[in-house]
N, C-alpha and C positions, 0 to 999 in steps of 0.2 A: 183150868178147864176150857176146852175149845168153845167158842161162841155158839156153834150149832148144837153141841151137847147141852149147854146151858138153856138155850131156847127150847129144846125138846123137853127137858125136865119141867120147865115152866109151863109150856103149852099143854103137856099131858096133865099136869096138876090142875090147871085152870079148866081144862076140858072135863075132867072127872068131877071136880068140885063145883063148877059153875060160878066161881067167884075168885077174883084176884086177891081179895082180902083173905079168904080161907086158904088159898094156895100159899100166900105169903106166910101165914101162921104155920102151915104144915111144913114148908120148906125152910123156914127161918131166914127169909130173904125179904127185903123191903118190897112193898106193893108197887112202889114207883119203878123199881128195877124190873120187876116182872112186866109191868105195863109197857115200859120202854122197849123191852125185847120183842114183845108181841107186836107193838105198833111198827117197829122197824121192819120186821119180817113181812107184815101186811103191806107196808109201803113198797118193799122190794117185789113182792108178788103181785102188786096192784090188785089185790083182792082181799076183802076182809075174811078173817078166819072165825070171828065171833060176832054175834049180834049183841050190841050193848043194850040191855033192858034195865028198867028200874029195879028189878029184883035180882040182877046178876047178869051173867054172860051165857049165851047159848051158841053152840057151834053152828056155823053156816054149812052149806053143802060142801064148800071147799075145805072147811075145817074138819068136817066128818071124814072126808077123803084122806086128809093128812093124818088124822087120828088113827 
């Protein structure tokens, strides 16, 4: 599967569920793999897509535009 397609699946799942752990369980992929993909794209864009909160993740304005 192309890297961009993988990232989009992960991004959409985390955006909808608000949690890397929940996305991991839903997609049957390790949480660390999902986190790495999101962090890599955020670094490339030089802009965070999610706010990391104690209760989970929330889309930033940039993340909402991408969603």
